[in-house]
C-alpha positions in Angstrom: -14.0 29.8 14.0 -16.2 27.3 15.8 -16.3 23.6 15.1 -19.5 23.7 13.1 -18.3 26.3 10.7 -14.9 24.6 10.3 -16.6 21.3 9.6 -18.9 22.9 7.0 -16.0 24.7 5.2 -13.7 21.6 5.2 -16.5 19.3 4.0 -17.6 21.7 1.3 -14.0 22.1 0.1 -13.3 18.3 0.0 -16.6 17.7 -1.8 -15.7 20.3 -4.4 -12.3 18.7 -4.8 -14.0 15.3 -5.3 -16.3 16.8 -7.9 -13.4 18.5 -9.6 -11.6 15.2 -9.8 -14.7 13.6 -11.3 -15.0 16.2 -14.0 -11.3 16.2 -14.9 -11.2 12.4 -14.9 -14.2 12.3 -17.2 -12.9 14.9 -19.5 -9.4 13.5 -19.7 -10.2 9.8 -20.1 -13.9 9.5 -20.5 -13.6 7.0 -17.6 -16.7 6.1 -15.7 -14.4 4.8 -13.0 -12.8 8.2 -12.4 -16.2 9.9 -12.5 -17.7 7.5 -9.9 -14.6 7.8 -7.7 -14.9 11.6 -7.6 -18.6 11.6 -7.0 -18.1 9.0 -4.2 -15.5 11.2 -2.5 -17.9 14.2 -2.7 -20.9 12.3 -1.4 -18.7 10.8 1.4 -17.7 14.2 2.8 -21.2 15.5 2.5 -22.4 12.5 4.5 -19.7 12.9 7.0 -20.8 16.5 7.6 -24.5 15.6 7.8 -23.8 12.9 10.4 -21.7 15.2 12.5 -18.4 13.3 12.0 -16.7 16.3 10.5 -17.7 18.4 13.5 -16.3 15.7 15.7 -13.0 15.8 13.7 -13.0 19.7 14.0 -13.4 19.4 17.8 -10.5 16.9 17.8 -8.4 19.3 15.8 -9.2 22.1 18.2 -8.3 19.9 21.1 -5.0 18.9 19.5 -4.1 22.5 18.9 -4.9 23.4 22.5 -2.9 20.4 23.8 0.1 21.5 21.6 0.0 25.0 22.9 0.1 23.8 26.5 3.0 21.4 26.1 6.5 21.9 27.4 9.3 20.5 25.3 11.1 18.4 27.9 13.3 15.3 27.3 10.3 12.9 27.2 8.5 15.1 24.6 11.7 15.2 22.5 12.0 11.5 22.7 8.4 11.1 21.5 9.0 13.5 18.6 12.2 11.6 17.6 10.3 8.3 17.7 7.4 9.6 15.7 9.7 11.1 13.1 11.7 7.9 12.8 8.5 6.0 12.3 7.5 8.3 9.5 10.9 8.1 7.8 10.9 4.3 8.0 7.4 4.1 6.6 8.4 6.3 3.6 11.5 4.2 3.0 9.5 1.0 3.1 7.1 2.4 0.5 9.9 2.7 -2.0 11.0 -1.0 -1.5 9.7 -3.6 -3.9 7.3 -6.2 -2.5 7.9 -9.9 -2.5 5.5 -12.0 -4.6 4.0 -15.2 -3.1 6.2 -17.4 -5.3 9.3 -15.6 -4.3 8.3 -15.7 -0.6 7.7 -19.5 -0.9 11.2 -19.9 -2.5 12.8 -17.9 0.2 11.1 -20.0 2.9 12.1 -23.2 1.2 15.7 -22.0 0.9 15.8 -21.1 4.6 14.3 -24.5 5.5 16.9 -26.2 3.3 19.7 -24.2 4.9 18.4 -25.0 8.4 18.1 -28.7 7.6 21.5 -28.7 6.0 23.1 -27.2 9.1 21.5 -29.7 11.5 22.6 -32.6 9.4 19.1 -33.9 8.7 18.6 -35.2 5.2 16.9 -32.9 2.7 13.3 -33.8 2.0 12.7 -35.5 -1.4 10.8 -33.5 -4.0 7.5 -35.1 -4.8 7.1 -36.4 -8.3 5.0 -34.6 -10.9 2.2 -36.2 -12.8 4.6 -37.6 -15.5 7.0 -39.1 -13.0 9.5 -36.2 -13.2 10.4 -34.3 -10.1 8.0 -31.5 -9.2 10.6 -28.8 -9.8 11.0 -29.9 -13.4 7.2 -30.1 -13.8 6.9 -26.6 -12.5 9.5 -25.4 -15.0 7.2 -26.7 -17.8 4.2 -24.6 -16.6 2.8 -22.4 -19.3 2.6 -19.3 -17.2 6.2 -19.6 -15.8 8.4 -17.8 -18.3 12.1 -18.6 -18.5 14.5 -15.7 -18.6 15.6 -16.5 -22.1 11.9 -16.4 -23.3 11.5 -13.0 -21.7 14.7 -11.7 -23.2 13.6 -12.9 -26.7 10.2 -11.2 -26.4 11.8 -8.0 -25.3 14.3 -8.1 -28.2 11.5 -8.7 -30.7 9.8 -5.6 -29.4 13.0 -3.6 -29.7 13.6 -3.3 -26.0 17.1 -4.0 -24.7 
């Protein structure tokens, strides 16, 4: 199969999958968002075929297959395979880890700074005062969007979640 035919077949298949996603998304949720996403995917792959990008990718795939067929599996090749595999495994593991919010990151940086300053013997920096004269940490605790753990627990118990 030549590159033009492969590009046409792959583009058509991906466009049909995009349209199928659009139809199923519309039927299931009546969501214009899902409908537009599916249509966008279909139009994108048609555009990629019309501009010749899909043919370029097909040529790259043929080149990759030819390169793979001509390789010998020596020690350097195995080292590369192991490194690439390790990279994929680490990426998958990292995707399962929870992220750190900005507030949590800021708290971690401040704790590390306090620890570093405490080790060197330098005095800890004073907390700036809030608008009512109380320390900023106490003023932050009074923020309306900052829930206390007891408040969250009470809300969960009211909803029957334990």
